[in-house]
C-alpha positions as CSV (number, residue, x, y, z in Angstrom):
1,M,-46.4,56.8,47.3
2,S,-44.2,59.7,44.6
3,S,-45.4,59.3,40.7
4,A,-41.3,58.9,40.1
5,A,-42.3,55.8,42.4
6,A,-45.4,54.6,41.7
7,P,-43.9,52.6,38.4
8,V,-41.7,50.4,40.5
9,F,-44.1,48.8,42.3
10,R,-46.8,48.2,38.9
11,K,-48.0,44.7,38.8
12,E,-46.2,43.2,35.6
13,Q,-48.1,41.2,32.6
14,G,-47.1,37.4,32.9
15,R,-46.0,37.1,35.8
16,I,-47.3,34.6,38.8
17,P,-48.0,36.9,41.8
18,W,-48.0,34.0,44.1
19,L,-44.8,33.3,43.1
20,D,-43.2,36.7,43.4
21,V,-44.9,36.3,46.9
22,F,-42.9,33.8,48.1
23,R,-39.9,34.6,46.9
24,G,-40.3,38.2,48.0
25,A,-41.1,36.8,51.7
26,A,-38.2,34.4,51.3
27,V,-35.9,37.6,50.4
28,V,-37.0,39.3,53.5
29,L,-36.8,36.4,55.7
30,M,-33.4,36.2,54.7
31,I,-32.2,39.0,55.9
32,E,-33.4,38.6,59.1
33,T,-31.9,34.9,59.2
34,H,-28.2,36.6,58.4
35,V,-28.3,39.7,60.6
36,V,-29.6,36.8,63.7
37,N,-26.6,34.8,63.1
38,T,-24.2,37.6,62.5
39,F,-25.0,39.8,65.1
40,L,-26.7,38.1,67.8
41,A,-24.8,36.8,71.1
42,P,-24.0,33.4,71.5
43,V,-25.7,33.0,75.1
44,L,-29.4,34.0,73.8
45,R,-28.5,31.6,71.2
46,E,-29.4,28.9,74.0
47,A,-32.7,30.1,74.6
48,A,-35.4,26.4,73.8
49,W,-37.1,28.7,71.3
50,F,-34.9,30.0,69.5
51,G,-34.2,26.4,68.2
52,W,-37.8,26.8,66.6
53,L,-36.2,30.0,65.0
54,N,-33.3,28.9,63.8
55,W,-35.7,25.4,62.2
56,F,-38.0,28.1,60.5
57,N,-34.7,30.3,59.1
58,G,-34.0,27.3,58.0
59,L,-36.6,27.0,55.0
60,I,-35.9,29.9,53.8
61,A,-32.4,28.6,51.8
62,P,-34.5,25.3,49.8
63,A,-37.6,27.7,49.6
64,F,-35.4,30.3,47.3
65,L,-33.7,27.6,45.3
66,F,-37.9,25.6,44.9
67,I,-39.2,28.7,44.2
68,A,-36.2,29.6,41.5
69,G,-36.9,26.0,40.4
70,W,-40.8,26.1,39.8
71,A,-40.4,29.4,37.7
72,Q,-38.0,27.3,35.2
73,G,-40.8,24.9,35.0
74,L,-43.4,26.9,34.5
75,S,-41.2,27.6,31.4
76,W,-41.8,24.4,30.3
77,S,-45.3,23.7,30.6
78,G,-45.8,27.2,28.6
79,S,-43.3,26.1,25.9
80,A,-45.3,24.1,24.1
81,G,-42.8,23.1,21.5
82,K,-41.1,26.6,21.3
83,P,-37.7,26.3,21.5
84,V,-35.7,27.1,24.1
85,A,-33.8,30.8,24.8
86,F,-30.7,28.6,25.8
87,G,-28.2,31.1,25.3
88,R,-30.2,34.1,26.8
89,K,-30.8,32.1,29.8
90,A,-27.2,30.1,30.0
91,K,-25.4,33.7,30.1
92,R,-28.2,35.2,33.0
93,L,-27.5,31.9,34.8
94,L,-23.5,32.4,34.3
95,G,-23.7,35.9,35.5
96,I,-25.6,34.5,39.1
97,A,-22.8,31.9,39.7
98,A,-20.0,35.8,38.7
99,L,-21.7,37.1,41.3
100,G,-22.2,34.6,43.6
101,Y,-18.2,33.9,43.8
102,A,-17.3,37.7,44.4
103,L,-19.4,38.1,47.2
104,H,-17.1,36.4,48.9
105,F,-14.2,37.0,46.6
106,P,-11.0,36.2,49.2
107,W,-9.3,39.8,49.4
108,G,-8.2,39.2,53.1
109,E,-6.6,36.0,51.8
110,L,-5.0,37.0,49.0
111,G,-3.4,40.3,50.7
112,Q,-1.9,37.9,53.3
113,R,-0.5,35.8,50.5
114,R,-2.6,32.7,52.0
115,W,-2.7,31.0,48.5
116,A,-4.3,27.6,49.7
117,D,-7.1,29.7,51.9
118,A,-7.4,32.0,49.3
119,V,-8.7,29.0,46.7
120,R,-10.9,27.4,49.4
121,A,-12.5,30.8,50.3
122,G,-12.8,31.7,46.8
123,T,-14.1,28.8,45.6
124,Q,-17.1,27.8,48.2
125,V,-20.3,27.5,46.9
126,D,-23.0,29.6,48.1
127,V,-26.8,29.3,47.5
128,L,-26.2,31.5,44.2
129,P,-23.7,29.2,42.2
130,C,-25.9,26.0,43.3
131,L,-28.7,27.9,42.0
132,A,-27.4,29.2,38.6
133,A,-25.5,25.4,38.1
134,A,-29.0,23.4,39.1
135,L,-31.3,25.5,36.7
136,L,-28.2,25.6,34.0
137,V,-29.2,21.6,34.3
138,V,-32.7,22.4,34.3
139,L,-32.4,24.2,31.3
140,G,-30.0,21.5,29.4
141,A,-33.0,19.3,30.2
142,Q,-35.6,21.0,28.6
143,W,-33.5,21.8,25.7
144,V,-32.6,18.2,24.8
145,A,-36.2,17.4,25.5
146,Q,-37.5,19.8,23.2
147,R,-35.4,18.5,20.3
148,S,-36.6,14.8,20.8
149,G,-39.9,13.1,19.5
150,E,-42.6,15.2,20.9
151,S,-43.9,11.6,22.0
152,A,-41.0,11.7,24.1
153,R,-40.6,15.4,25.2
154,A,-42.5,15.2,28.6
155,G,-40.7,11.8,29.8
156,I,-37.5,12.4,29.0
157,F,-37.4,16.5,30.8
158,F,-39.5,14.8,33.7
159,G,-37.6,11.6,33.6
160,V,-34.0,13.0,33.6
161,L,-35.2,15.5,36.5
162,G,-36.6,13.2,38.8
163,G,-33.6,11.2,37.9
164,L,-31.3,13.6,39.4
165,T,-33.5,14.3,42.4
166,M,-33.4,11.2,43.8
167,G,-29.8,10.9,42.6
168,V,-28.2,14.2,44.2
169,V,-29.9,13.4,47.1
170,G,-29.2,9.7,47.9
171,L,-25.6,10.5,46.8
172,A,-25.3,13.0,49.4
173,P,-24.7,11.4,52.4
174,R,-22.1,8.7,50.8
175,L,-19.9,11.9,49.6
176,T,-19.9,13.6,52.7
177,E,-16.8,13.2,53.7
178,W,-15.2,12.8,50.1
179,S,-11.8,15.0,49.6
180,G,-10.2,13.2,46.8
181,G,-10.5,16.1,44.2
182,P,-9.5,19.0,43.4
183,V,-10.7,22.0,46.1
184,P,-12.7,23.7,44.0
185,V,-14.5,20.4,42.8
186,V,-14.9,19.4,46.3
187,A,-16.6,22.4,47.2
188,W,-19.3,21.8,44.4
189,V,-20.1,18.4,46.3
190,N,-20.0,18.8,50.2
191,Q,-18.8,21.3,52.9
192,T,-15.3,19.9,53.5
193,T,-14.3,23.0,52.1
194,G,-15.9,25.5,53.6
195,S,-19.2,25.7,51.2
196,L,-23.1,26.2,52.5
197,F,-24.6,24.9,49.8
198,P,-22.9,22.0,47.7
199,L,-24.9,20.5,45.0
200,L,-25.4,17.3,46.9
201,P,-28.3,18.1,48.1
202,W,-29.3,21.3,47.8
203,A,-29.7,21.3,43.6
204,G,-32.5,18.4,44.5
205,F,-34.2,21.6,45.3
206,V,-34.4,23.5,42.3
207,F,-35.1,19.8,40.3
208,A,-38.0,19.4,42.6
209,G,-39.7,22.7,41.6
210,A,-38.8,22.7,38.3
211,L,-41.0,19.4,38.7
212,L,-43.6,20.7,39.9
213,G,-43.5,23.9,38.3
214,A,-43.5,22.2,35.0
215,V,-47.0,20.6,36.4
216,R,-49.9,22.7,34.6
217,G,-52.6,23.8,36.7
218,L,-50.9,22.3,39.9
219,A,-52.9,23.8,42.5
220,A,-52.2,24.5,46.4
221,G,-54.1,21.4,47.6
222,A,-52.1,18.9,45.6
223,L,-49.4,20.8,47.2
224,L,-50.7,19.8,50.9
225,G,-50.7,16.5,49.4
226,L,-47.3,16.5,48.6
227,W,-46.7,17.6,51.9
228,V,-48.0,14.0,53.4
229,V,-46.2,12.2,50.9
230,V,-42.5,13.7,51.4
231,R,-43.0,13.8,55.0
232,T,-43.7,10.6,55.0
233,L,-41.0,9.3,53.2
234,G,-38.9,11.3,55.1
235,W,-40.0,9.3,58.0
236,S,-39.1,6.3,56.9
237,L,-36.3,7.2,55.8
238,E,-34.9,8.6,59.7
239,G,-32.5,6.7,61.1
240,G,-28.9,7.6,61.4
241,A,-27.0,10.9,61.6
242,F,-29.5,13.9,60.7
243,S,-27.8,16.2,59.1
244,P,-28.0,18.2,55.9
245,A,-26.8,16.0,53.5
246,S,-29.4,13.1,54.9
247,P,-32.6,12.6,52.6
248,A,-34.8,12.6,56.0
249,F,-33.5,16.5,56.2
250,F,-34.5,16.8,52.7
251,C,-38.1,15.8,52.8
252,E,-38.6,17.4,55.7
253,R,-37.4,20.6,54.4
254,L,-39.0,19.6,50.9
255,A,-42.1,18.4,52.6
256,W,-42.5,22.4,54.4
257,V,-41.5,24.3,51.8
258,A,-44.8,23.0,49.9
259,V,-46.7,23.6,52.7
260,L,-45.8,27.3,52.3
261,A,-46.1,27.4,48.9
262,A,-49.8,26.2,48.7
263,L,-50.0,29.0,51.9
264,C,-48.7,31.6,49.6
265,Q,-51.1,30.5,46.9
266,W,-53.8,30.7,49.1
267,V,-52.8,34.4,50.6
268,V,-53.0,36.2,46.7
269,R,-56.4,35.2,46.0
270,G,-57.3,37.8,48.0
271,W,-54.6,40.1,49.1
272,Q,-51.6,40.3,46.7
273,P,-49.0,43.0,48.9
274,G,-47.2,45.0,46.9
275,A,-44.0,45.4,49.4
276,L,-43.5,41.8,48.7
277,L,-44.5,41.5,44.7
278,F,-42.1,44.3,44.3
279,A,-39.1,42.3,46.3
280,G,-40.0,38.8,44.5
281,R,-39.3,40.7,41.3
282,E,-36.3,42.4,42.2
283,S,-34.8,39.3,45.1
284,L,-31.3,39.5,43.2
285,V,-30.2,42.9,43.7
286,M,-31.8,42.7,47.4
287,Y,-30.0,39.3,48.2
288,A,-26.5,41.1,46.8
289,A,-27.3,43.9,48.5
290,H,-28.2,42.9,52.1
291,L,-24.9,41.0,52.7
292,L,-22.8,43.6,51.1
293,I,-24.8,45.6,53.8
294,I,-24.7,43.3,56.8
295,G,-20.4,42.6,55.6
296,W,-19.5,46.3,55.6
297,I,-21.8,46.7,59.3
298,A,-20.0,43.4,60.5
299,Q,-16.7,44.7,59.1
300,A,-16.5,48.3,61.2
301,G,-17.5,46.1,64.4
302,L,-20.5,47.9,65.1
303,A,-22.9,45.6,66.0
304,H,-21.2,42.0,67.1
305,E,-23.2,39.7,70.0
306,Q,-25.6,42.1,70.5
307,G,-29.5,41.6,72.4
308,W,-32.6,40.9,70.9
309,G,-33.7,44.6,70.6
310,A,-30.5,45.6,69.0
311,V,-30.8,42.7,66.5
312,A,-34.4,43.6,65.8
313,G,-33.5,47.2,64.9
314,M,-30.6,46.2,62.5
315,C,-32.6,43.6,60.8
316,A,-35.0,47.0,60.0
317,V,-32.0,49.2,59.3
318,V,-30.6,46.6,56.8
319,L,-34.2,46.0,55.0
320,A,-34.8,50.0,54.9
321,A,-31.2,49.9,53.7
322,T,-31.5,47.0,51.3
323,W,-35.1,47.8,49.9
324,L,-33.4,51.3,48.9
325,V,-31.3,49.6,46.9
326,A,-33.6,47.5,45.6
327,L,-35.9,51.1,44.0
328,G,-33.1,52.9,43.1
329,W,-31.8,50.1,41.1
330,A,-35.5,49.2,39.5
331,S,-35.7,53.1,38.8
332,W,-32.7,53.3,37.0
333,Q,-33.7,50.0,35.5
334,E,-37.3,51.5,34.5
335,R,-35.7,55.1,32.8
336,K,-33.1,53.0,30.9
337,T,-35.9,51.0,29.5
338,K,-38.2,54.1,28.6
339,G,-35.3,55.6,27.0
340,R,-34.6,53.1,24.2
341,T,-38.5,52.8,23.6
342,P,-39.2,55.0,20.5
343,A,-41.2,58.0,20.8
344,G,-44.7,57.9,19.4
């Protein structure tokens, strides 16, 4: 590795290695998921084993949300009465939400003057707006709790987030067909306007992650115990339609995400892969970059309905291109930071 590139892969003090590895793995697998969903020929999706791949890929978005919540929860467990930098963090989260909307801005619909379609497409809630909104709620709960009496802080924080988790999961199946409000509002509630990640129930993964991240010293063994509890709860809730809005779906996904979190905790004890640590630190850049790259390839009509060999090659190409973008961004940020550092 060249001396110019080496600083990009340094381990940063104060970061949680297993959390960065988990986030980095989620981003890499998200690239695979989106490439497969975009370019694989439909006939190849009929194989029985593809159902298992699709099921595993379905864990990636919950993991991405869960990790973000956990990271915010860590700030609660380490705050010890310190004031929350609410303004700075809220500004960053609003920027993340804006980026999410910008990635699917309805240029085509506006160009064709399809105003209703433009509103519907432009207000769809993707994973970034959902993540940002849920983290704003977590940040708000932390802000309120820290301004309460010391004896009540923990009760307020955990009580609010616990209630919100149950609320978004419990309301989701009751509001799956609701369409009585403006399109931008409905887009936050369910999938009827095309949203992939409305707050109900997807914000629950962020809230659950924040609750667990706020518990000091939560180890891998406890996460495996959580698998037993949540998976049992999921089995008890099974019945009726199993869909992304059902509580059973939420419990199943949360249980397996907890197992993956435990696995990452174990892995980093003996091995901390620099590539995944880097991807975890630059996850937002890699997320945005890979969507743009896939979109450009799809619009060019270069790789539709491909076989597995071509799709595997496309995964490698998109990952490599995304990686280069992230490397460039990280190097630029580092040079900018050094430029602001006084000499001597």
